[in-house]
C-alpha positions as CSV (number, residue, x, y, z in Angstrom):
1,M,9.3,22.1,-11.0
2,P,7.5,19.6,-8.7
3,E,5.4,16.9,-10.3
4,P,1.6,17.2,-10.1
5,P,0.2,15.7,-6.9
6,L,-1.3,12.7,-8.5
7,S,1.5,12.0,-10.9
8,G,2.1,8.3,-11.3
9,C,-1.5,7.3,-10.5
10,V,-4.3,5.9,-12.6
11,P,-6.9,8.6,-13.1
12,A,-9.7,6.5,-11.7
13,F,-11.6,6.5,-8.4
14,G,-13.9,4.2,-6.5
15,R,-13.2,1.1,-8.4
16,H,-13.2,-1.0,-5.3
17,G,-16.9,-0.2,-4.7
18,S,-16.1,1.1,-1.2
19,Y,-14.9,-2.3,0.0
20,P,-11.5,-2.6,1.7
21,I,-9.4,-5.7,1.6
22,R,-11.0,-8.3,3.9
23,L,-9.3,-11.0,5.8
24,G,-8.8,-14.1,3.6
25,W,-9.6,-12.4,0.3
26,L,-6.1,-12.5,-1.2
27,A,-5.7,-16.2,-0.3
28,K,-9.0,-16.9,-2.0
29,V,-7.9,-15.0,-5.1
30,Y,-4.7,-17.0,-5.3
31,S,-6.5,-20.3,-5.0
32,A,-9.1,-19.4,-7.6
33,L,-6.7,-18.0,-10.2
34,R,-4.2,-20.9,-9.7
35,D,-7.0,-23.2,-10.9
36,D,-8.6,-20.9,-13.4
37,P,-7.1,-17.6,-14.7
38,L,-10.6,-16.6,-15.9
39,A,-12.1,-17.1,-12.5
40,F,-13.0,-13.4,-12.0
41,S,-15.1,-13.4,-15.2
42,R,-16.9,-16.7,-14.7
43,P,-20.7,-16.5,-13.9
44,Q,-19.9,-18.7,-10.8
45,A,-17.2,-16.4,-9.5
46,P,-19.2,-15.3,-6.4
47,V,-19.7,-19.0,-5.5
48,V,-16.0,-19.9,-6.1
49,L,-14.8,-16.9,-4.1
50,G,-17.5,-17.0,-1.5
51,V,-18.5,-13.4,-1.8
52,G,-21.2,-11.2,-3.4
53,A,-20.8,-10.1,-7.1
54,S,-19.7,-6.6,-6.1
55,M,-17.0,-8.0,-3.8
56,V,-15.6,-10.1,-6.7
57,R,-14.8,-6.8,-8.5
58,A,-13.2,-5.4,-5.3
59,M,-11.1,-8.5,-4.9
60,Q,-9.9,-8.2,-8.5
61,F,-9.1,-4.5,-7.9
62,W,-7.1,-4.9,-4.7
63,S,-5.1,-7.9,-6.0
64,R,-4.2,-6.0,-9.1
65,A,-3.5,-2.8,-7.2
66,A,-1.0,-4.6,-5.0
67,G,0.9,-6.1,-8.0
68,L,-0.2,-9.7,-7.0
69,V,-2.2,-10.1,-10.3
70,R,-1.8,-8.7,-13.7
71,D,-4.1,-8.7,-16.8
72,G,-3.3,-11.2,-19.5
73,E,-3.9,-10.9,-23.2
74,R,-7.6,-11.0,-24.1
75,T,-8.7,-14.2,-25.8
76,A,-12.0,-15.4,-27.2
77,A,-12.9,-16.7,-23.7
78,G,-12.1,-13.4,-22.0
79,R,-9.1,-11.7,-20.4
80,P,-7.3,-13.9,-17.9
81,A,-5.9,-12.6,-14.6
82,I,-2.4,-13.8,-14.2
83,L,-0.7,-14.3,-10.9
84,T,2.6,-12.4,-10.7
85,R,5.8,-13.8,-9.2
86,R,5.1,-11.4,-6.3
87,G,1.6,-12.9,-5.9
88,T,2.9,-16.5,-5.9
89,W,5.8,-15.6,-3.6
90,L,3.4,-14.2,-1.0
91,L,0.2,-16.3,-1.4
92,D,1.1,-19.8,-2.4
93,D,-0.7,-22.0,0.1
94,E,2.3,-24.4,0.5
95,H,5.4,-22.3,0.0
96,G,4.1,-18.7,0.2
97,A,5.7,-16.2,2.5
98,D,2.5,-15.4,4.3
99,P,-0.7,-16.4,2.4
100,Y,-3.1,-15.6,5.3
101,L,-1.4,-12.3,6.4
102,D,-0.7,-13.6,9.8
103,D,2.5,-11.5,10.2
104,P,1.8,-7.8,10.7
105,A,5.0,-7.1,8.7
106,T,3.0,-8.3,5.6
107,L,0.4,-5.7,6.2
108,W,3.1,-3.0,6.1
109,L,4.5,-4.5,3.0
110,L,1.2,-4.6,1.2
111,H,0.4,-1.1,2.3
112,W,3.7,0.0,0.7
113,W,3.1,-2.0,-2.5
114,L,-0.4,-0.6,-2.9
115,L,0.7,3.0,-2.6
116,S,4.1,2.8,-4.3
117,A,2.9,0.9,-7.4
118,R,3.8,2.4,-10.7
119,P,1.1,3.2,-11.7
120,C,-0.7,3.5,-8.4
121,H,-4.4,2.5,-8.6
122,L,-5.3,4.4,-5.4
123,P,-4.9,8.2,-6.1
124,T,-6.9,9.2,-3.1
125,A,-4.8,7.1,-0.7
126,R,-1.6,8.3,-2.4
127,F,-2.7,11.9,-1.9
128,L,-3.7,11.2,1.7
129,F,-0.4,9.6,2.8
130,G,2.0,11.4,0.5
131,H,0.6,14.9,0.1
132,W,-2.0,15.7,2.7
133,W,-0.7,18.2,5.3
134,Q,-3.2,17.9,8.1
135,S,-3.3,15.3,10.9
136,R,-6.9,16.0,11.9
137,F,-9.5,16.7,9.2
138,T,-13.0,15.9,8.0
139,R,-13.9,13.6,5.1
140,A,-15.3,16.7,3.3
141,E,-12.0,18.5,3.6
142,L,-10.1,15.5,2.2
143,R,-12.6,15.0,-0.6
144,T,-12.3,18.6,-1.7
145,A,-8.5,18.5,-1.6
146,V,-8.4,15.3,-3.7
147,Q,-10.8,16.9,-6.3
148,R,-8.5,19.9,-6.4
149,A,-5.4,17.7,-6.8
150,A,-7.0,15.9,-9.7
151,R,-7.6,19.2,-11.5
152,V,-4.0,20.3,-10.8
153,S,-2.8,17.0,-12.2
154,G,-4.7,17.7,-15.5
155,W,-7.4,15.2,-14.9
156,R,-11.1,15.5,-15.3
157,E,-12.4,16.3,-11.8
158,P,-13.9,13.2,-10.1
159,S,-17.3,13.5,-8.6
160,A,-17.7,13.9,-4.9
161,T,-19.4,10.5,-4.8
162,L,-16.4,8.6,-6.4
163,V,-13.9,10.3,-4.1
164,G,-16.2,9.6,-1.2
165,R,-16.1,5.9,-2.0
166,D,-12.4,6.0,-1.8
167,I,-12.5,7.7,1.6
168,T,-15.1,5.2,2.8
169,A,-12.9,2.3,1.8
170,L,-9.8,3.9,3.4
171,T,-11.6,4.5,6.6
172,A,-13.0,1.0,6.7
173,M,-9.6,-0.4,5.9
174,Y,-7.5,1.5,8.3
175,A,-9.5,3.3,11.0
176,T,-11.1,1.9,14.1
177,P,-14.5,3.7,14.7
178,R,-15.1,5.7,17.8
179,P,-16.7,3.7,20.7
180,P,-19.3,2.6,21.3
181,V,-19.0,0.3,18.3
182,P,-22.4,-0.8,16.9
183,A,-23.0,-4.5,17.1
184,A,-23.4,-4.6,13.3
185,A,-19.9,-3.2,12.8
186,W,-18.0,-5.8,14.8
187,E,-17.8,-8.3,11.9
188,E,-16.3,-5.6,9.7
189,L,-13.8,-4.7,12.3
190,L,-12.7,-8.3,12.8
191,T,-12.3,-8.9,9.0
192,S,-10.2,-5.7,8.3
193,P,-6.6,-6.7,9.1
194,F,-5.0,-3.4,8.1
195,R,-6.5,-1.7,11.1
196,Q,-3.7,-3.4,13.1
197,L,-1.4,-0.8,11.6
198,S,-3.2,2.1,13.4
199,L,-2.5,4.6,10.6
200,L,-5.9,6.2,10.6
201,A,-8.6,6.7,13.2
202,T,-11.9,8.4,13.6
203,D,-11.5,11.3,16.0
204,P,-12.5,10.2,19.6
205,G,-12.9,13.8,20.7
206,A,-15.4,14.8,17.9
207,T,-18.6,16.0,19.6
208,E,-19.8,18.5,17.1
209,Q,-23.6,18.1,16.7
210,D,-23.5,18.9,13.0
211,R,-21.1,16.1,12.1
212,S,-22.0,12.4,11.8
213,P,-19.9,9.8,13.6
214,G,-16.7,9.1,11.7
215,E,-16.7,12.4,9.9
216,L,-13.6,13.6,11.7
217,L,-10.4,11.6,10.9
218,V,-6.9,11.5,12.4
219,L,-3.8,10.5,10.5
220,H,-1.2,9.0,12.9
221,R,2.0,10.6,11.6
222,H,5.1,8.7,12.6
223,Q,3.1,5.5,13.2
224,G,5.4,4.0,10.5
225,N,8.2,4.2,13.0
226,T,6.7,1.0,14.5
227,A,7.0,-0.9,11.2
228,P,9.6,-3.7,11.1
229,R,13.1,-2.5,10.1
230,A,13.2,-5.0,7.2
231,I,10.1,-3.5,5.7
232,L,11.3,0.1,6.0
233,A,14.7,-0.8,4.5
234,C,13.0,-2.8,1.8
235,A,10.8,0.1,0.9
236,C,13.8,2.5,0.7
237,L,15.5,0.1,-1.7
238,E,12.4,-0.5,-3.9
239,Y,11.9,3.3,-4.1
240,A,15.5,3.8,-5.1
241,E,15.0,1.3,-7.9
242,T,11.8,3.0,-9.2
243,V,13.5,6.5,-9.4
244,G,16.5,5.2,-11.1
245,A,19.0,5.7,-8.3
246,Q,20.9,2.5,-9.3
247,Q,22.4,4.5,-12.2
248,H,24.3,6.6,-9.6
249,G,24.7,3.9,-7.0
250,S,23.2,6.1,-4.3
251,I,20.2,8.1,-3.0
252,T,20.0,10.7,-0.2
253,L,18.2,10.0,3.0
254,G,16.4,13.3,2.6
255,R,14.8,12.2,-0.6
256,L,13.7,8.9,1.0
257,H,12.1,10.8,3.8
258,T,10.4,13.7,2.1
259,D,9.4,12.7,-1.5
260,P,5.6,12.3,-1.6
261,A,6.0,9.0,-3.4
262,G,8.8,7.8,-1.0
263,P,8.8,5.5,2.0
264,G,8.9,8.3,4.6
265,R,5.6,9.8,3.5
266,L,3.8,6.8,2.3
267,L,4.7,4.7,5.4
268,L,4.4,7.7,7.8
269,A,8.0,7.0,9.1
270,D,10.3,9.8,10.2
271,R,13.9,10.3,9.2
272,A,15.3,8.7,12.3
273,A,13.3,5.5,11.7
274,L,14.4,5.2,8.1
275,R,18.0,5.8,9.2
276,A,17.8,3.2,11.9
277,A,16.4,0.6,9.5
278,L,19.0,1.3,6.9
279,T,21.8,1.2,9.5
280,W,20.5,-2.2,10.7
281,A,20.4,-3.5,7.2
282,A,23.9,-2.3,6.4
283,D,25.1,-4.2,9.5
284,Q,23.1,-7.3,8.8
285,P,21.7,-8.9,6.6
286,L,23.1,-6.7,3.8
287,A,26.6,-6.1,5.2
288,G,29.0,-5.0,2.5
289,R,26.2,-4.5,0.0
290,I,24.8,-1.1,1.2
291,A,26.2,1.7,3.4
292,L,24.8,4.8,4.9
293,T,27.2,7.7,5.3
294,D,27.0,10.2,8.1
295,S,27.9,13.6,6.7
296,A,27.8,16.9,8.7
297,A,28.3,18.9,5.5
298,A,25.7,17.2,3.2
299,D,22.7,14.9,3.4
300,D,23.3,11.4,4.5
301,L,23.8,9.1,1.5
302,L,22.6,5.5,1.0
303,T,25.0,3.7,-1.4
304,F,24.6,0.2,-2.8
305,T,26.8,-2.2,-4.8
306,E,23.9,-4.2,-6.4
307,T,20.6,-3.2,-7.9
308,P,18.3,-1.9,-5.1
309,L,15.4,-4.3,-6.1
310,T,17.7,-7.3,-5.8
311,L,18.8,-6.1,-2.4
312,A,15.2,-5.5,-1.3
313,G,14.5,-9.1,-2.4
314,Y,17.4,-10.3,-0.1
315,L,15.8,-8.5,2.8
316,L,12.4,-10.0,2.3
317,A,13.8,-13.5,1.8
318,S,15.6,-13.1,5.1
319,R,12.6,-11.6,6.9
320,Y,10.3,-14.4,5.8
321,H,12.9,-17.2,5.9
322,R,12.7,-17.9,2.2
323,L,15.4,-18.7,-0.3
324,D,14.4,-15.9,-2.6
325,G,12.5,-12.6,-2.7
326,P,9.4,-11.7,-4.7
327,G,11.4,-10.5,-7.7
328,E,10.0,-8.0,-10.2
329,P,6.8,-6.3,-9.1
330,L,4.8,-7.4,-12.2
């Protein structure tokens, strides 16, 4: 029996306040928490982080959702936000892999970390990328489908307003608006790095008079085929770890491609792209540690001789010219 559509997600919506990740936010979070783990809860947090009070909450949400920060034990002074090994590995301003997200590969990696997290803090995004079956749709259609998915998952149905905030944040994060772009929107465009991935767009052909600009959206299926091979292969191995494939030492390519929580769906990559990435990784830099069999009688099988998470770390270390990978996600 298939799992409910929002299985593995936190039953909460709109906690980012409709704000997407902005350029420079994660580096600011790292700097602030390195100096003061209670930085988010301090009255001066907006000054320290250089944003409005509502954006402080959004920065806290996104850094936690990506596994860069975790909540510490509550004390008399408050609950600290602790930088994870992953957060330090990526964001350290001297030795981090890419603290300012200069490499587009990092955007793909963060996209994967956000949607593959256990638990995932973005149920609307998980549903959109992992379960949604349409390529061209309206915000209202997606909103209704997410509310239905919440009911099917046994959750209390979220309000249209809360789900709408999620869709607004996803659109602002990933989609380029239909031209002409209003002058007031240019700053938002320039500070939204994930739009480089071109995963989502407002429909340029939408001319219906009864729909506001941006109401029609397009999901660019197979856009994940353009992701770096190291990121696709890393995602396959991290997924294999989360589903316990290390116990058998293998996982099928079909599962990697079709599982709603797997890299094929969440990264919008087709089977051929995943296969090419894993074939590359099996040749180098993981030669002898993984293998991809080509079987005419059964599904192709990815096998590994070490834990998949360790191998994923090797790939990221190689991709970012580091001595080690990010280690455990939390």
